[in-house]
N, C-alpha and C positions, 0 to 999 in steps of 0.2 A: 505494499500499499504504499502511495507518494502524494502526497496534499501539495506538492506543486514541486516543477522543476527544479532542481540543484544545475545551476551552472557549473557544469566542471573543468576549472581553467588548465592550462599546460604547466600553469606556475602560480603558487600564490606567494602573498605578502605576508613574510612572518613577522611580528613585532613582541616578539621574547624581549629583546632589549631596550625596547619602548619603557619598559618597566624599570631600566636606570635614568629617565628622563626628569627633569626638576629642578631646584636650584641644585642638588651638587651636579645632577648629570653622572654619575660615577660610582655603577654599581654592579652586577654580577658578572657585565661584561667590560668596564673598563670605559663605556660608552661617554663620552661628553655632546649630548644631543640638547636641543631645546624645541619648543615646540614651533617655533617657526621654522626650524629647519624638517620637521615631519610634517608642519602643512604644505611645503614645497614637496617633498616626498610624495604626499596624496595627490599632490595638484598633475605633479607629472605620471603618477601611477593612473591616475583616473583618462589623462588625454590618451595614456597607452591602450587603454580597454581591460587593466589587470583589475579584476572588481572583488577577488576572494581576501579577504582579511584574516589572518588568523592571530587567538590571541586565546588568553586562560588567567582566572583568578590568581592563581600563584605568581603571574609574571609582574612582580614589582610589587605582591600581595593588593591586586586592585590598581597598582597605577598604570599597567599599561591600558585596561580597559578605559579608566576615566579617560587619558589622554588623546585614544582612539576614537572613543565618542565624542571629544570636544572636536577632534579635527576632521570627523567625516558628516559635522551637522550640518554644512556648507552645501552636502550634496542630499538629494533624493534617494529618500530610504530603499526606491526601488532599484538604485544605480548603483548599488555595491552589495555585498553578502558578508556577512559575519559567521565567524567560526569562534565559540571559546568551547569551557573545558569542565565539567566537574573533577575536580580534585579527592576523593575521597579521602584521603590523609590529611585534609582540613577541612572534612566535613564539620557542622555544628553537631549540637546536640538535641536539635528539635525533632518533631517527628518525621519531617520529609527534610533532610539535609540536604538533598540533590536538588528541590525544588526551591528551598531558602536559598543556596546558592546561587542559582539560575535569575531568581529577581533580583540578588544585590549583582548581579552582572547584568542582566537588562539597566538597572539605574545605572550603573555608572558608564553604560555604553547610550543612554539616551535610546534605547531602541523597548520596542514591544514585542518582540521576537526575534531568536535568532536563524540564520538558515542551515547551521550545523554545529550540533552540541554534542560533544565528547564525554565519557568517560576516559579520565586522562591517564589514570593507572589500574592494572584491575583488582588491587589488592582484593574483594570477593564479590567473584562477577555475578554469583547468584543473589546476593543479597542488593547490591547496585543497579544490575542490568534492568531488573522492572519498572522501576523508577521512572527510568526513561517513556514509556507508555502513556502514563495519563500526560505525559508533558506535550507529547506527539500528538495526541488526542483534542489537546486544548488549542494547540494553534501556535502556542508561546516558541514551542521548537520546532521546523519544518523536515531536518532530516539528522539522524543520527550515526555516530561511528563511535569509534575504539581506539585508543591509543596505547601504548606499550603493550599491548596483550599479545602473549603466545598463542600458538596454533590453536590449541584446544581452547582455551579460554575466548577465543573469537568462535570456536564453533558453539561453544554455550552460550555466549552472547546471542549470536544470531538466532540459534533453536528457544531461546525465551524470547525475543523478538519475535519469531517467528509463530510464535501459538497465540499469539495477540493480531497478527494479519500485518506485523511490520518487520523490517530485517536491517541488520547490520549495513550501513550503507557506504561507508567510510572506514579504512584504517591508515591510521599514521604512527608511523613508528619510524627510529634513528634508523635512517637508510645513507650509505656514503662509501665511496671508493676504498676508504680506510674500515668502515663496518657494514659488513654486508650478510649480518646474520639471519634478517628478515627472508633472503634470498635461499640461503642454507637451509634453515627450516622450512622450507616449501609455503610458508606467507604470501609469499609475490606469484607463485603457481596457486594458489587458493584465489589469493584476490581476482586474479585473471581467469580462471575457473568461472567464479561466482558472477563476474561481472559488477566487482566493485573495487572502485579507484583505489588505491595507494600513493598517500600523501607521504613524502619523503622529506623529516627536519633533518637537521645540521647535515646537509649534503657537504655542506665547505666547512664543518667542523669548526665550526665558531669562527671563520676567518682563518685556520690554522692551511686552509688549500687554497688559500689565495694567491699565495707566491708573495704577497706583501710582509710577511714574518718570516724573520731568519734568527738565528742567534745574536746576528750582530744588531738584527733591530725587532726586537721581541714583542709578543703581546704586552699589553698595557702592564705594567708590575703593580699589583696588588690586587689584582683582579682574578675572580674564579677560573676565568678561562684561561688566565697566566700560567696558574697553577697547574690545570690539567695537561697544557700543551706543551708549553716551551721546552720541556726536556724533549718531547718528540722531534721538536724541530729539525738539527741535523740528519734526523733519517728520514724528511721527508721533502728533501731537496732534488733528489732525483724525479721524485713523481711531480712534483709542482713544476720544475723544471721542462718537464716534456708536457704538460699543461699548456704551460706558456708557450712550447714551441707549436702546440697543434691550433692555438687559439691566434698565433702570429699568421700563420698561413690563413686564416678563416678571417681575419680581419676583426678580432675578438681577444680576448683574454684569459686568464688562466680560471676563474671562478665560471666565466662563461663556458668555459669547458666541461668543468666538473658537472655543473648543473646539465648541460648535453648529453652528456653520459648518464646523468636517471633519468633524462627524460628518454633515453634511447634503451632506457631498460624497463620501460613501461611505468614509473612511475610519476609523478606530480610532484616538484621540490618545491617547500614551503621557505623561501627565502629570506632571510631577515635585511628588511631595508631600513636605512637610517641615514643615506645621504641620498641626494639624487640620482647620482652615477651609478647608484644598484639599481635604481629602475632601469637605467638603460642598459644593464647588465644582463637585467631579466628577458631583455626581449630580443637581445643578441642571441642569447639561451637557445630562443625559440627557434630560431631561423639555422642553427648550426647541426646538420647530418656528420654522424663519425660512423665512421667505415667499421666494419667486424676487427679489422686488425688494429687500429685505434681502440677499438672497447678491449680486446687483449692485452695489448702492450701495456696500457692501462691499469687493469687490472695485475697484470704481471709485478710492475710498477709498487701498486699499491700493498702485493703481498709481499712482496721482499724488503718494506719498512717493518715488518714485523713488531708493528703496535699494535695496543687496545685502547680504542677510544672509546667503549661501551663508559656511559653516564653513571654517577652514583645512584643515580634513582630507577636505573633500570637492570633487568636481570636477564639469566641468558633467556634467549630465545627457545 
């Protein structure tokens, strides 16, 4: 059962780092962002026809949603799509924590419905998934998805929703050249066979695959991503050099090629956008066609790094 059609984009706009914005503008990502910057990003995305914005309550503990809502209020609601999440680990103690978190998100976003609502982490699939059904029936949620779920959890969620005439309509997991666990666990095949779009987050590994950072120019000191990635940077050089080389031959840059790889694998990247030129990169990525040889070489170089970029919040797939 589908209440209205979800427009499935080739790439989606990520706002995890928007939780860093504000007076200090220096948080998890170490990004210095102003609302004026983000308004310019939204204007460029809107002009490029990129319309799906992905956020979550836990991105800056509500701050990402608040800023996103403020930035998008200049546009008609029908001209963009909102994707946000229920995170069980942050659930309240009321009778219906899922509905409560959704209402808080809607208030921050300045919206009366979300196009796509996710169970962010599985925690207890049998407990949390049924709560989505009433939200779908209410119209406050148009479509539902699951994020960071393994294959058996995705199937269980699909079964629970299916008994009520609904289904899992999207899957969102960490997927990049450096972290292909969803592919190895059969989740990409399942999504393809079921006709479920797979959204890939951390395709650029929080900037580590852009080629911008190196041991001489590490990720921002004091940020969580610096702690996770700076020690890996020497191992990534051959891969990021190859990304840059392929990009140069196509009038593009290294991150564009990393995104194009994810698209070629049948996924829809969710990529963080904090600067207008990031939107340019998303547009370029959608126009790049990689050969089978390109893909094989990139994956071989990625495997040779022997790094593990699984996030602290993620379990094995």
